[in-house]
mmCIF file as Biopython writes it, N, C-alpha, C and O atoms, coordinates in Angstrom:
data_model
#
loop_
_atom_site.group_PDB
_atom_site.id
_atom_site.type_symbol
_atom_site.label_atom_id
_atom_site.label_alt_id
_atom_site.label_comp_id
_atom_site.label_asym_id
_atom_site.label_entity_id
_atom_site.label_seq_id
_atom_site.pdbx_PDB_ins_code
_atom_site.Cartn_x
_atom_site.Cartn_y
_atom_site.Cartn_z
_atom_site.occupancy
_atom_site.B_iso_or_equiv
_atom_site.auth_seq_id
_atom_site.auth_asym_id
_atom_site.pdbx_PDB_model_num
ATOM 1   N N  . MET A ? 1  ? -48.283 37.673 -44.915 1.0 0.0 1  A 1 
ATOM 2   C CA . MET A ? 1  ? -47.706 38.306 -43.824 1.0 0.0 1  A 1 
ATOM 3   C C  . MET A ? 1  ? -48.175 40.569 -44.008 1.0 0.0 1  A 1 
ATOM 4   O O  . MET A ? 1  ? -48.513 41.400 -43.164 1.0 0.0 1  A 1 
ATOM 5   N N  . ARG A ? 2  ? -47.901 40.665 -45.630 1.0 0.0 2  A 1 
ATOM 6   C CA . ARG A ? 2  ? -48.466 42.155 -45.520 1.0 0.0 2  A 1 
ATOM 7   C C  . ARG A ? 2  ? -50.065 41.902 -44.732 1.0 0.0 2  A 1 
ATOM 8   O O  . ARG A ? 2  ? -50.020 43.126 -44.850 1.0 0.0 2  A 1 
ATOM 9   N N  . ASP A ? 3  ? -50.797 41.705 -44.364 1.0 0.0 3  A 1 
ATOM 10  C CA . ASP A ? 3  ? -52.028 42.188 -44.185 1.0 0.0 3  A 1 
ATOM 11  C C  . ASP A ? 3  ? -52.453 41.999 -42.428 1.0 0.0 3  A 1 
ATOM 12  O O  . ASP A ? 3  ? -53.432 42.200 -41.709 1.0 0.0 3  A 1 
ATOM 13  N N  . VAL A ? 4  ? -51.323 41.588 -42.324 1.0 0.0 4  A 1 
ATOM 14  C CA . VAL A ? 4  ? -51.030 40.953 -40.338 1.0 0.0 4  A 1 
ATOM 15  C C  . VAL A ? 4  ? -50.934 42.308 -40.047 1.0 0.0 4  A 1 
ATOM 16  O O  . VAL A ? 4  ? -50.012 42.724 -40.748 1.0 0.0 4  A 1 
ATOM 17  N N  . GLU A ? 5  ? -51.275 42.983 -39.558 1.0 0.0 5  A 1 
ATOM 18  C CA . GLU A ? 5  ? -50.725 44.542 -38.912 1.0 0.0 5  A 1 
ATOM 19  C C  . GLU A ? 5  ? -50.095 44.347 -38.209 1.0 0.0 5  A 1 
ATOM 20  O O  . GLU A ? 5  ? -49.013 44.903 -38.400 1.0 0.0 5  A 1 
ATOM 21  N N  . SER A ? 6  ? -50.193 43.278 -36.593 1.0 0.0 6  A 1 
ATOM 22  C CA . SER A ? 6  ? -48.469 42.918 -35.968 1.0 0.0 6  A 1 
ATOM 23  C C  . SER A ? 6  ? -47.668 42.560 -36.466 1.0 0.0 6  A 1 
ATOM 24  O O  . SER A ? 6  ? -46.583 42.631 -35.889 1.0 0.0 6  A 1 
ATOM 25  N N  . CYS A ? 7  ? -47.721 42.077 -37.571 1.0 0.0 7  A 1 
ATOM 26  C CA . CYS A ? 7  ? -46.011 41.870 -38.172 1.0 0.0 7  A 1 
ATOM 27  C C  . CYS A ? 7  ? -45.774 42.850 -38.512 1.0 0.0 7  A 1 
ATOM 28  O O  . CYS A ? 7  ? -46.467 43.465 -39.323 1.0 0.0 7  A 1 
ATOM 29  N N  . LEU A ? 8  ? -44.704 43.290 -37.980 1.0 0.0 8  A 1 
ATOM 30  C CA . LEU A ? 8  ? -44.107 44.491 -38.321 1.0 0.0 8  A 1 
ATOM 31  C C  . LEU A ? 8  ? -42.986 44.526 -39.541 1.0 0.0 8  A 1 
ATOM 32  O O  . LEU A ? 8  ? -42.891 45.403 -40.400 1.0 0.0 8  A 1 
ATOM 33  N N  . CYS A ? 9  ? -42.181 43.373 -39.398 1.0 0.0 9  A 1 
ATOM 34  C CA . CYS A ? 9  ? -41.291 42.623 -40.972 1.0 0.0 9  A 1 
ATOM 35  C C  . CYS A ? 9  ? -41.559 41.530 -40.620 1.0 0.0 9  A 1 
ATOM 36  O O  . CYS A ? 9  ? -41.827 41.004 -39.540 1.0 0.0 9  A 1 
ATOM 37  N N  . TYR A ? 10 ? -41.402 40.988 -42.344 1.0 0.0 10 A 1 
ATOM 38  C CA . TYR A ? 10 ? -41.617 39.497 -42.407 1.0 0.0 10 A 1 
ATOM 39  C C  . TYR A ? 10 ? -40.595 39.432 -43.674 1.0 0.0 10 A 1 
ATOM 40  O O  . TYR A ? 10 ? -41.185 39.593 -44.743 1.0 0.0 10 A 1 
ATOM 41  N N  . LEU A ? 11 ? -39.210 39.235 -43.784 1.0 0.0 11 A 1 
ATOM 42  C CA . LEU A ? 11 ? -38.410 38.864 -44.439 1.0 0.0 11 A 1 
ATOM 43  C C  . LEU A ? 11 ? -37.732 37.156 -45.330 1.0 0.0 11 A 1 
ATOM 44  O O  . LEU A ? 11 ? -37.662 36.283 -44.464 1.0 0.0 11 A 1 
ATOM 45  N N  . VAL A ? 12 ? -37.512 36.892 -46.022 1.0 0.0 12 A 1 
ATOM 46  C CA . VAL A ? 12 ? -36.928 35.703 -46.629 1.0 0.0 12 A 1 
ATOM 47  C C  . VAL A ? 12 ? -35.826 35.736 -46.821 1.0 0.0 12 A 1 
ATOM 48  O O  . VAL A ? 12 ? -35.840 36.813 -47.416 1.0 0.0 12 A 1 
ATOM 49  N N  . CYS A ? 13 ? -34.535 35.379 -46.826 1.0 0.0 13 A 1 
ATOM 50  C CA . CYS A ? 13 ? -33.317 35.267 -47.516 1.0 0.0 13 A 1 
ATOM 51  C C  . CYS A ? 13 ? -33.039 33.990 -47.739 1.0 0.0 13 A 1 
ATOM 52  O O  . CYS A ? 13 ? -33.680 33.039 -47.291 1.0 0.0 13 A 1 
ATOM 53  N N  . ARG A ? 14 ? -31.842 33.928 -48.605 1.0 0.0 14 A 1 
ATOM 54  C CA . ARG A ? 14 ? -31.380 32.729 -49.518 1.0 0.0 14 A 1 
ATOM 55  C C  . ARG A ? 14 ? -29.866 33.304 -49.035 1.0 0.0 14 A 1 
ATOM 56  O O  . ARG A ? 14 ? -29.575 34.500 -49.052 1.0 0.0 14 A 1 
ATOM 57  N N  . ALA A ? 15 ? -28.955 32.222 -48.600 1.0 0.0 15 A 1 
ATOM 58  C CA . ALA A ? 15 ? -27.667 32.371 -48.632 1.0 0.0 15 A 1 
ATOM 59  C C  . ALA A ? 15 ? -26.757 32.903 -49.719 1.0 0.0 15 A 1 
ATOM 60  O O  . ALA A ? 15 ? -27.202 32.418 -50.759 1.0 0.0 15 A 1 
ATOM 61  N N  . PRO A ? 16 ? -25.757 33.620 -49.988 1.0 0.0 16 A 1 
ATOM 62  C CA . PRO A ? 16 ? -25.850 33.758 -51.691 1.0 0.0 16 A 1 
ATOM 63  C C  . PRO A ? 16 ? -25.241 32.856 -51.948 1.0 0.0 16 A 1 
ATOM 64  O O  . PRO A ? 16 ? -25.629 32.418 -53.031 1.0 0.0 16 A 1 
ATOM 65  N N  . LYS A ? 17 ? -23.658 31.712 -51.141 1.0 0.0 17 A 1 
ATOM 66  C CA . LYS A ? 17 ? -23.147 30.500 -51.335 1.0 0.0 17 A 1 
ATOM 67  C C  . LYS A ? 17 ? -23.788 29.536 -51.601 1.0 0.0 17 A 1 
ATOM 68  O O  . LYS A ? 17 ? -23.491 28.673 -52.427 1.0 0.0 17 A 1 
ATOM 69  N N  . ASP A ? 18 ? -25.193 29.609 -50.599 1.0 0.0 18 A 1 
ATOM 70  C CA . ASP A ? 18 ? -25.553 28.221 -50.827 1.0 0.0 18 A 1 
ATOM 71  C C  . ASP A ? 18 ? -27.323 28.755 -50.653 1.0 0.0 18 A 1 
ATOM 72  O O  . ASP A ? 18 ? -27.978 29.329 -49.783 1.0 0.0 18 A 1 
ATOM 73  N N  . PRO A ? 19 ? -27.624 28.109 -52.203 1.0 0.0 19 A 1 
ATOM 74  C CA . PRO A ? 19 ? -28.972 28.862 -52.274 1.0 0.0 19 A 1 
ATOM 75  C C  . PRO A ? 19 ? -29.959 28.017 -51.777 1.0 0.0 19 A 1 
ATOM 76  O O  . PRO A ? 19 ? -31.118 28.404 -51.926 1.0 0.0 19 A 1 
ATOM 77  N N  . THR A ? 20 ? -29.727 26.718 -51.099 1.0 0.0 20 A 1 
ATOM 78  C CA . THR A ? 20 ? -30.416 25.867 -50.619 1.0 0.0 20 A 1 
ATOM 79  C C  . THR A ? 20 ? -30.801 26.387 -48.755 1.0 0.0 20 A 1 
ATOM 80  O O  . THR A ? 20 ? -31.534 25.881 -47.905 1.0 0.0 20 A 1 
ATOM 81  N N  . THR A ? 21 ? -29.931 27.550 -48.746 1.0 0.0 21 A 1 
ATOM 82  C CA . THR A ? 21 ? -29.961 27.289 -47.042 1.0 0.0 21 A 1 
ATOM 83  C C  . THR A ? 21 ? -31.091 28.933 -46.928 1.0 0.0 21 A 1 
ATOM 84  O O  . THR A ? 21 ? -30.573 29.940 -47.409 1.0 0.0 21 A 1 
ATOM 85  N N  . VAL A ? 22 ? -32.158 29.045 -46.470 1.0 0.0 22 A 1 
ATOM 86  C CA . VAL A ? 22 ? -33.178 30.049 -46.413 1.0 0.0 22 A 1 
ATOM 87  C C  . VAL A ? 22 ? -33.049 30.387 -45.220 1.0 0.0 22 A 1 
ATOM 88  O O  . VAL A ? 22 ? -32.891 29.443 -44.446 1.0 0.0 22 A 1 
ATOM 89  N N  . ARG A ? 23 ? -33.062 31.878 -44.575 1.0 0.0 23 A 1 
ATOM 90  C CA . ARG A ? 23 ? -33.576 32.485 -42.835 1.0 0.0 23 A 1 
ATOM 91  C C  . ARG A ? 23 ? -34.434 33.299 -43.358 1.0 0.0 23 A 1 
ATOM 92  O O  . ARG A ? 23 ? -34.363 33.840 -44.462 1.0 0.0 23 A 1 
ATOM 93  N N  . VAL A ? 24 ? -35.685 33.440 -42.147 1.0 0.0 24 A 1 
ATOM 94  C CA . VAL A ? 24 ? -36.670 34.288 -42.563 1.0 0.0 24 A 1 
ATOM 95  C C  . VAL A ? 24 ? -36.793 34.654 -41.001 1.0 0.0 24 A 1 
ATOM 96  O O  . VAL A ? 24 ? -36.824 33.945 -39.995 1.0 0.0 24 A 1 
ATOM 97  N N  . PHE A ? 25 ? -36.848 35.996 -41.192 1.0 0.0 25 A 1 
ATOM 98  C CA . PHE A ? 25 ? -36.717 36.623 -40.207 1.0 0.0 25 A 1 
ATOM 99  C C  . PHE A ? 25 ? -38.108 37.744 -40.175 1.0 0.0 25 A 1 
ATOM 100 O O  . PHE A ? 25 ? -38.625 38.252 -41.170 1.0 0.0 25 A 1 
ATOM 101 N N  . GLU A ? 26 ? -38.475 37.922 -38.896 1.0 0.0 26 A 1 
ATOM 102 C CA . GLU A ? 26 ? -39.974 38.165 -38.115 1.0 0.0 26 A 1 
ATOM 103 C C  . GLU A ? 26 ? -39.860 39.152 -37.420 1.0 0.0 26 A 1 
ATOM 104 O O  . GLU A ? 26 ? -38.940 38.937 -36.631 1.0 0.0 26 A 1 
ATOM 105 N N  . VAL A ? 27 ? -40.303 40.169 -37.262 1.0 0.0 27 A 1 
ATOM 106 C CA . VAL A ? 27 ? -40.561 41.178 -35.869 1.0 0.0 27 A 1 
ATOM 107 C C  . VAL A ? 27 ? -41.999 41.234 -35.215 1.0 0.0 27 A 1 
ATOM 108 O O  . VAL A ? 27 ? -42.433 41.967 -36.103 1.0 0.0 27 A 1 
ATOM 109 N N  . TRP A ? 28 ? -42.627 41.134 -34.741 1.0 0.0 28 A 1 
ATOM 110 C CA . TRP A ? 28 ? -43.888 41.439 -33.984 1.0 0.0 28 A 1 
ATOM 111 C C  . TRP A ? 28 ? -43.715 42.337 -32.849 1.0 0.0 28 A 1 
ATOM 112 O O  . TRP A ? 28 ? -42.804 42.735 -32.123 1.0 0.0 28 A 1 
ATOM 113 N N  . GLU A ? 29 ? -45.244 42.523 -33.032 1.0 0.0 29 A 1 
ATOM 114 C CA . GLU A ? 29 ? -45.641 43.841 -32.166 1.0 0.0 29 A 1 
ATOM 115 C C  . GLU A ? 29 ? -45.149 42.947 -30.472 1.0 0.0 29 A 1 
ATOM 116 O O  . GLU A ? 29 ? -44.599 43.647 -29.622 1.0 0.0 29 A 1 
ATOM 117 N N  . SER A ? 30 ? -45.314 42.014 -30.281 1.0 0.0 30 A 1 
ATOM 118 C CA . SER A ? 30 ? -45.225 41.434 -29.168 1.0 0.0 30 A 1 
ATOM 119 C C  . SER A ? 30 ? -45.282 39.517 -29.531 1.0 0.0 30 A 1 
ATOM 120 O O  . SER A ? 30 ? -45.626 39.095 -30.635 1.0 0.0 30 A 1 
ATOM 121 N N  . LYS A ? 31 ? -44.952 38.768 -28.587 1.0 0.0 31 A 1 
ATOM 122 C CA . LYS A ? 31 ? -44.469 37.493 -28.386 1.0 0.0 31 A 1 
ATOM 123 C C  . LYS A ? 31 ? -46.237 36.994 -28.942 1.0 0.0 31 A 1 
ATOM 124 O O  . LYS A ? 31 ? -46.571 36.325 -29.920 1.0 0.0 31 A 1 
ATOM 125 N N  . GLU A ? 32 ? -46.959 37.543 -28.024 1.0 0.0 32 A 1 
ATOM 126 C CA . GLU A ? 32 ? -48.588 36.928 -28.157 1.0 0.0 32 A 1 
ATOM 127 C C  . GLU A ? 32 ? -49.234 37.245 -29.481 1.0 0.0 32 A 1 
ATOM 128 O O  . GLU A ? 32 ? -49.948 36.508 -30.160 1.0 0.0 32 A 1 
ATOM 129 N N  . ALA A ? 33 ? -48.847 38.482 -29.719 1.0 0.0 33 A 1 
ATOM 130 C CA . ALA A ? 33 ? -49.313 38.600 -31.113 1.0 0.0 33 A 1 
ATOM 131 C C  . ALA A ? 33 ? -48.625 37.545 -32.838 1.0 0.0 33 A 1 
ATOM 132 O O  . ALA A ? 33 ? -49.017 37.411 -33.997 1.0 0.0 33 A 1 
ATOM 133 N N  . HIS A ? 34 ? -47.752 37.173 -32.212 1.0 0.0 34 A 1 
ATOM 134 C CA . HIS A ? 34 ? -46.960 36.087 -32.944 1.0 0.0 34 A 1 
ATOM 135 C C  . HIS A ? 34 ? -48.511 34.842 -32.768 1.0 0.0 34 A 1 
ATOM 136 O O  . HIS A ? 34 ? -49.501 34.422 -33.366 1.0 0.0 34 A 1 
ATOM 137 N N  . ASP A ? 35 ? -47.729 34.739 -31.471 1.0 0.0 35 A 1 
ATOM 138 C CA . ASP A ? 35 ? -48.807 33.278 -31.119 1.0 0.0 35 A 1 
ATOM 139 C C  . ASP A ? 35 ? -50.121 33.768 -31.984 1.0 0.0 35 A 1 
ATOM 140 O O  . ASP A ? 35 ? -50.492 33.241 -33.033 1.0 0.0 35 A 1 
ATOM 141 N N  . ASP A ? 36 ? -50.561 34.556 -31.522 1.0 0.0 36 A 1 
ATOM 142 C CA . ASP A ? 36 ? -52.062 34.373 -32.328 1.0 0.0 36 A 1 
ATOM 143 C C  . ASP A ? 36 ? -52.525 34.754 -33.524 1.0 0.0 36 A 1 
ATOM 144 O O  . ASP A ? 36 ? -53.617 35.093 -33.979 1.0 0.0 36 A 1 
ATOM 145 N N  . SER A ? 37 ? -51.498 34.624 -33.902 1.0 0.0 37 A 1 
ATOM 146 C CA . SER A ? 37 ? -51.474 35.037 -35.673 1.0 0.0 37 A 1 
ATOM 147 C C  . SER A ? 37 ? -51.386 33.580 -36.312 1.0 0.0 37 A 1 
ATOM 148 O O  . SER A ? 37 ? -51.629 33.433 -37.509 1.0 0.0 37 A 1 
ATOM 149 N N  . LEU A ? 38 ? -50.971 32.310 -35.354 1.0 0.0 38 A 1 
ATOM 150 C CA . LEU A ? 38 ? -50.749 31.542 -35.478 1.0 0.0 38 A 1 
ATOM 151 C C  . LEU A ? 38 ? -52.108 29.992 -35.802 1.0 0.0 38 A 1 
ATOM 152 O O  . LEU A ? 38 ? -52.154 28.855 -36.272 1.0 0.0 38 A 1 
ATOM 153 N N  . SER A ? 39 ? -52.924 30.968 -35.189 1.0 0.0 39 A 1 
ATOM 154 C CA . SER A ? 39 ? -54.601 30.906 -36.049 1.0 0.0 39 A 1 
ATOM 155 C C  . SER A ? 39 ? -55.578 31.458 -36.798 1.0 0.0 39 A 1 
ATOM 156 O O  . SER A ? 39 ? -56.788 31.291 -36.952 1.0 0.0 39 A 1 
ATOM 157 N N  . LEU A ? 40 ? -54.634 32.243 -37.271 1.0 0.0 40 A 1 
ATOM 158 C CA . LEU A ? 40 ? -55.477 33.330 -38.624 1.0 0.0 40 A 1 
ATOM 159 C C  . LEU A ? 40 ? -55.029 32.065 -40.343 1.0 0.0 40 A 1 
ATOM 160 O O  . LEU A ? 40 ? -53.931 31.672 -40.738 1.0 0.0 40 A 1 
ATOM 161 N N  . PRO A ? 41 ? -56.069 31.876 -40.759 1.0 0.0 41 A 1 
ATOM 162 C CA . PRO A ? 41 ? -56.469 31.165 -42.087 1.0 0.0 41 A 1 
ATOM 163 C C  . PRO A ? 41 ? -55.080 30.979 -43.085 1.0 0.0 41 A 1 
ATOM 164 O O  . PRO A ? 41 ? -54.635 29.888 -43.441 1.0 0.0 41 A 1 
ATOM 165 N N  . ALA A ? 42 ? -54.544 32.233 -43.422 1.0 0.0 42 A 1 
ATOM 166 C CA . ALA A ? 42 ? -53.398 32.877 -44.088 1.0 0.0 42 A 1 
ATOM 167 C C  . ALA A ? 42 ? -52.309 32.413 -43.818 1.0 0.0 42 A 1 
ATOM 168 O O  . ALA A ? 42 ? -51.746 31.879 -44.774 1.0 0.0 42 A 1 
ATOM 169 N N  . VAL A ? 43 ? -51.440 32.403 -42.268 1.0 0.0 43 A 1 
ATOM 170 C CA . VAL A ? 43 ? -51.054 32.026 -41.520 1.0 0.0 43 A 1 
ATOM 171 C C  . VAL A ? 43 ? -50.904 30.718 -41.423 1.0 0.0 43 A 1 
ATOM 172 O O  . VAL A ? 43 ? -49.875 30.265 -41.925 1.0 0.0 43 A 1 
ATOM 173 N N  . ARG A ? 44 ? -51.744 29.878 -40.847 1.0 0.0 44 A 1 
ATOM 174 C CA . ARG A ? 44 ? -52.165 28.103 -41.330 1.0 0.0 44 A 1 
ATOM 175 C C  . ARG A ? 44 ? -51.874 28.204 -42.769 1.0 0.0 44 A 1 
ATOM 176 O O  . ARG A ? 44 ? -51.255 27.146 -42.884 1.0 0.0 44 A 1 
ATOM 177 N N  . ALA A ? 45 ? -51.874 28.707 -43.926 1.0 0.0 45 A 1 
ATOM 178 C CA . ALA A ? 45 ? -52.137 28.602 -45.199 1.0 0.0 45 A 1 
ATOM 179 C C  . ALA A ? 45 ? -50.524 28.500 -45.711 1.0 0.0 45 A 1 
ATOM 180 O O  . ALA A ? 45 ? -50.158 27.897 -46.720 1.0 0.0 45 A 1 
ATOM 181 N N  . LEU A ? 46 ? -49.724 29.176 -44.847 1.0 0.0 46 A 1 
ATOM 182 C CA . LEU A ? 46 ? -48.609 29.747 -45.719 1.0 0.0 46 A 1 
ATOM 183 C C  . LEU A ? 46 ? -47.197 28.695 -44.528 1.0 0.0 46 A 1 
ATOM 184 O O  . LEU A ? 46 ? -46.044 28.480 -44.903 1.0 0.0 46 A 1 
ATOM 185 N N  . VAL A ? 47 ? -47.716 28.293 -43.314 1.0 0.0 47 A 1 
ATOM 186 C CA . VAL A ? 47 ? -46.743 27.752 -42.717 1.0 0.0 47 A 1 
ATOM 187 C C  . VAL A ? 47 ? -47.376 26.130 -43.128 1.0 0.0 47 A 1 
ATOM 188 O O  . VAL A ? 47 ? -46.967 25.451 -42.186 1.0 0.0 47 A 1 
ATOM 189 N N  . SER A ? 48 ? -47.922 25.483 -43.776 1.0 0.0 48 A 1 
ATOM 190 C CA . SER A ? 48 ? -48.785 24.051 -44.288 1.0 0.0 48 A 1 
ATOM 191 C C  . SER A ? 48 ? -47.835 24.412 -45.518 1.0 0.0 48 A 1 
ATOM 192 O O  . SER A ? 48 ? -47.575 23.381 -46.140 1.0 0.0 48 A 1 
ATOM 193 N N  . GLU A ? 49 ? -47.191 25.622 -46.108 1.0 0.0 49 A 1 
ATOM 194 C CA . GLU A ? 49 ? -46.542 25.587 -47.516 1.0 0.0 49 A 1 
ATOM 195 C C  . GLU A ? 49 ? -45.618 25.110 -47.497 1.0 0.0 49 A 1 
ATOM 196 O O  . GLU A ? 49 ? -45.114 24.106 -48.002 1.0 0.0 49 A 1 
ATOM 197 N N  . ALA A ? 50 ? -45.063 26.631 -46.233 1.0 0.0 50 A 1 
ATOM 198 C CA . ALA A ? 50 ? -43.108 25.996 -46.395 1.0 0.0 50 A 1 
ATOM 199 C C  . ALA A ? 50 ? -43.255 24.873 -45.042 1.0 0.0 50 A 1 
ATOM 200 O O  . ALA A ? 50 ? -43.369 25.642 -44.088 1.0 0.0 50 A 1 
ATOM 201 N N  . LEU A ? 51 ? -43.304 23.568 -44.534 1.0 0.0 51 A 1 
ATOM 202 C CA . LEU A ? 51 ? -43.322 22.804 -43.447 1.0 0.0 51 A 1 
ATOM 203 C C  . LEU A ? 51 ? -42.620 21.915 -44.401 1.0 0.0 51 A 1 
ATOM 204 O O  . LEU A ? 51 ? -41.408 22.096 -44.514 1.0 0.0 51 A 1 
ATOM 205 N N  . PRO A ? 52 ? -43.130 21.069 -45.044 1.0 0.0 52 A 1 
ATOM 206 C CA . PRO A ? 52 ? -42.813 19.864 -46.108 1.0 0.0 52 A 1 
ATOM 207 C C  . PRO A ? 52 ? -41.422 20.522 -47.086 1.0 0.0 52 A 1 
ATOM 208 O O  . PRO A ? 52 ? -40.814 19.610 -47.647 1.0 0.0 52 A 1 
ATOM 209 N N  . LEU A ? 53 ? -40.960 21.654 -47.308 1.0 0.0 53 A 1 
ATOM 210 C CA . LEU A ? 53 ? -39.553 22.155 -48.082 1.0 0.0 53 A 1 
ATOM 211 C C  . LEU A ? 53 ? -38.416 21.916 -46.611 1.0 0.0 53 A 1 
ATOM 212 O O  . LEU A ? 53 ? -37.233 21.583 -46.665 1.0 0.0 53 A 1 
ATOM 213 N N  . LEU A ? 54 ? -39.018 22.132 -45.708 1.0 0.0 54 A 1 
ATOM 214 C CA . LEU A ? 54 ? -37.840 22.658 -44.459 1.0 0.0 54 A 1 
ATOM 215 C C  . LEU A ? 54 ? -37.269 21.241 -44.678 1.0 0.0 54 A 1 
ATOM 216 O O  . LEU A ? 54 ? -37.933 20.387 -45.265 1.0 0.0 54 A 1 
ATOM 217 N N  . GLU A ? 55 ? -35.593 20.914 -44.033 1.0 0.0 55 A 1 
ATOM 218 C CA . GLU A ? 55 ? -34.885 19.423 -43.862 1.0 0.0 55 A 1 
ATOM 219 C C  . GLU A ? 55 ? -34.847 19.924 -42.292 1.0 0.0 55 A 1 
ATOM 220 O O  . GLU A ? 55 ? -33.663 19.598 -42.216 1.0 0.0 55 A 1 
ATOM 221 N N  . GLU A ? 56 ? -35.078 20.351 -41.193 1.0 0.0 56 A 1 
ATOM 222 C CA . GLU A ? 56 ? -35.614 20.943 -39.908 1.0 0.0 56 A 1 
ATOM 223 C C  . GLU A ? 56 ? -36.485 22.072 -39.785 1.0 0.0 56 A 1 
ATOM 224 O O  . GLU A ? 56 ? -36.753 23.116 -40.380 1.0 0.0 56 A 1 
ATOM 225 N N  . ARG A ? 57 ? -36.871 21.320 -38.592 1.0 0.0 57 A 1 
ATOM 226 C CA . ARG A ? 57 ? -37.941 22.604 -37.954 1.0 0.0 57 A 1 
ATOM 227 C C  . ARG A ? 57 ? -37.293 23.602 -37.493 1.0 0.0 57 A 1 
ATOM 228 O O  . ARG A ? 57 ? -36.370 23.507 -36.683 1.0 0.0 57 A 1 
ATOM 229 N N  . PRO A ? 58 ? -37.813 24.852 -38.071 1.0 0.0 58 A 1 
ATOM 230 C CA . PRO A ? 58 ? -37.343 26.275 -37.166 1.0 0.0 58 A 1 
ATOM 231 C C  . PRO A ? 58 ? -36.909 26.121 -35.613 1.0 0.0 58 A 1 
ATOM 232 O O  . PRO A ? 58 ? -37.568 25.540 -34.751 1.0 0.0 58 A 1 
ATOM 233 N N  . SER A ? 59 ? -35.731 26.728 -35.449 1.0 0.0 59 A 1 
ATOM 234 C CA . SER A ? 59 ? -35.787 27.546 -33.916 1.0 0.0 59 A 1 
ATOM 235 C C  . SER A ? 59 ? -36.039 27.978 -33.623 1.0 0.0 59 A 1 
ATOM 236 O O  . SER A ? 59 ? -35.543 28.036 -32.498 1.0 0.0 59 A 1 
ATOM 237 N N  . GLY A ? 60 ? -37.065 28.985 -33.834 1.0 0.0 60 A 1 
ATOM 238 C CA . GLY A ? 60 ? -37.355 29.898 -33.412 1.0 0.0 60 A 1 
ATOM 239 C C  . GLY A ? 60 ? -36.845 30.926 -32.286 1.0 0.0 60 A 1 
ATOM 240 O O  . GLY A ? 60 ? -37.516 31.092 -31.268 1.0 0.0 60 A 1 
ATOM 241 N N  . GLU A ? 61 ? -35.856 31.487 -32.461 1.0 0.0 61 A 1 
ATOM 242 C CA . GLU A ? 61 ? -34.748 32.193 -31.673 1.0 0.0 61 A 1 
ATOM 243 C C  . GLU A ? 61 ? -35.268 33.530 -31.620 1.0 0.0 61 A 1 
ATOM 244 O O  . GLU A ? 61 ? -35.450 34.325 -32.543 1.0 0.0 61 A 1 
ATOM 245 N N  . SER A ? 62 ? -35.504 33.662 -30.227 1.0 0.0 62 A 1 
ATOM 246 C CA . SER A ? 62 ? -36.056 35.137 -30.088 1.0 0.0 62 A 1 
ATOM 247 C C  . SER A ? 62 ? -34.777 36.115 -29.683 1.0 0.0 62 A 1 
ATOM 248 O O  . SER A ? 62 ? -33.773 35.677 -29.122 1.0 0.0 62 A 1 
ATOM 249 N N  . TRP A ? 63 ? -34.990 37.687 -30.098 1.0 0.0 63 A 1 
ATOM 250 C CA . TRP A ? 63 ? -34.335 37.978 -30.099 1.0 0.0 63 A 1 
ATOM 251 C C  . TRP A ? 63 ? -34.691 39.597 -29.413 1.0 0.0 63 A 1 
ATOM 252 O O  . TRP A ? 63 ? -35.794 40.076 -29.675 1.0 0.0 63 A 1 
ATOM 253 N N  . ASP A ? 64 ? -33.923 40.225 -28.723 1.0 0.0 64 A 1 
ATOM 254 C CA . ASP A ? 64 ? -34.482 41.766 -27.989 1.0 0.0 64 A 1 
ATOM 255 C C  . ASP A ? 64 ? -33.666 42.551 -28.576 1.0 0.0 64 A 1 
ATOM 256 O O  . ASP A ? 64 ? -32.474 42.690 -28.301 1.0 0.0 64 A 1 
ATOM 257 N N  . PHE A ? 65 ? -34.872 43.624 -30.216 1.0 0.0 65 A 1 
ATOM 258 C CA . PHE A ? 65 ? -34.002 44.632 -30.770 1.0 0.0 65 A 1 
ATOM 259 C C  . PHE A ? 65 ? -33.461 45.929 -29.154 1.0 0.0 65 A 1 
ATOM 260 O O  . PHE A ? 65 ? -34.046 46.386 -28.172 1.0 0.0 65 A 1 
ATOM 261 N N  . VAL A ? 66 ? -31.825 46.049 -29.850 1.0 0.0 66 A 1 
ATOM 262 C CA . VAL A ? 66 ? -32.088 47.341 -29.040 1.0 0.0 66 A 1 
ATOM 263 C C  . VAL A ? 66 ? -31.609 48.593 -29.664 1.0 0.0 66 A 1 
ATOM 264 O O  . VAL A ? 66 ? -31.485 49.419 -28.759 1.0 0.0 66 A 1 
ATOM 265 N N  . GLY A ? 67 ? -31.329 49.033 -30.652 1.0 0.0 67 A 1 
ATOM 266 C CA . GLY A ? 67 ? -31.705 49.821 -31.411 1.0 0.0 67 A 1 
ATOM 267 C C  . GLY A ? 67 ? -31.570 49.819 -33.132 1.0 0.0 67 A 1 
ATOM 268 O O  . GLY A ? 67 ? -31.555 48.814 -33.844 1.0 0.0 67 A 1 
ATOM 269 N N  . GLY A ? 68 ? -31.506 50.783 -33.431 1.0 0.0 68 A 1 
ATOM 270 C CA . GLY A ? 68 ? -30.981 50.613 -35.390 1.0 0.0 68 A 1 
ATOM 271 C C  . GLY A ? 68 ? -32.174 51.402 -36.353 1.0 0.0 68 A 1 
ATOM 272 O O  . GLY A ? 68 ? -32.906 52.267 -35.874 1.0 0.0 68 A 1 
ATOM 273 N N  . LYS A ? 69 ? -32.221 51.111 -37.299 1.0 0.0 69 A 1 
ATOM 274 C CA . LYS A ? 69 ? -33.578 51.982 -37.805 1.0 0.0 69 A 1 
ATOM 275 C C  . LYS A ? 69 ? -34.745 50.955 -38.499 1.0 0.0 69 A 1 
ATOM 276 O O  . LYS A ? 69 ? -34.760 49.729 -38.606 1.0 0.0 69 A 1 
ATOM 277 N N  . GLY A ? 70 ? -35.384 51.640 -38.777 1.0 0.0 70 A 1 
ATOM 278 C CA . GLY A ? 70 ? -37.024 50.763 -39.310 1.0 0.0 70 A 1 
ATOM 279 C C  . GLY A ? 70 ? -37.666 50.583 -38.079 1.0 0.0 70 A 1 
ATOM 280 O O  . GLY A ? 70 ? -38.853 50.830 -38.296 1.0 0.0 70 A 1 
ATOM 281 N N  . LEU A ? 71 ? -37.492 50.242 -36.735 1.0 0.0 71 A 1 
ATOM 282 C CA . LEU A ? 71 ? -38.388 49.777 -35.666 1.0 0.0 71 A 1 
ATOM 283 C C  . LEU A ? 71 ? -38.538 50.516 -34.410 1.0 0.0 71 A 1 
ATOM 284 O O  . LEU A ? 71 ? -37.682 50.776 -33.564 1.0 0.0 71 A 1 
ATOM 285 N N  . SER A ? 72 ? -39.621 50.768 -34.441 1.0 0.0 72 A 1 
ATOM 286 C CA . SER A ? 72 ? -39.790 52.350 -33.011 1.0 0.0 72 A 1 
ATOM 287 C C  . SER A ? 72 ? -40.061 51.795 -32.414 1.0 0.0 72 A 1 
ATOM 288 O O  . SER A ? 72 ? -40.335 52.192 -31.281 1.0 0.0 72 A 1 
#
């Protein structure tokens, strides 16, 4: 994701008390930028690699950032 400019943040986190629980947090310039990224070969490869490891399909929750440090 380092080369995808519209992806502002991409974090993979493991739960300290349950190493089988993993969360991915993504911050995109817009929903359209995220949707467009799904057609990129590198993103498609990453998704193809990750899907077999998942116990269930990601929920795809969306959040509205209202403040903080790190994003303008």
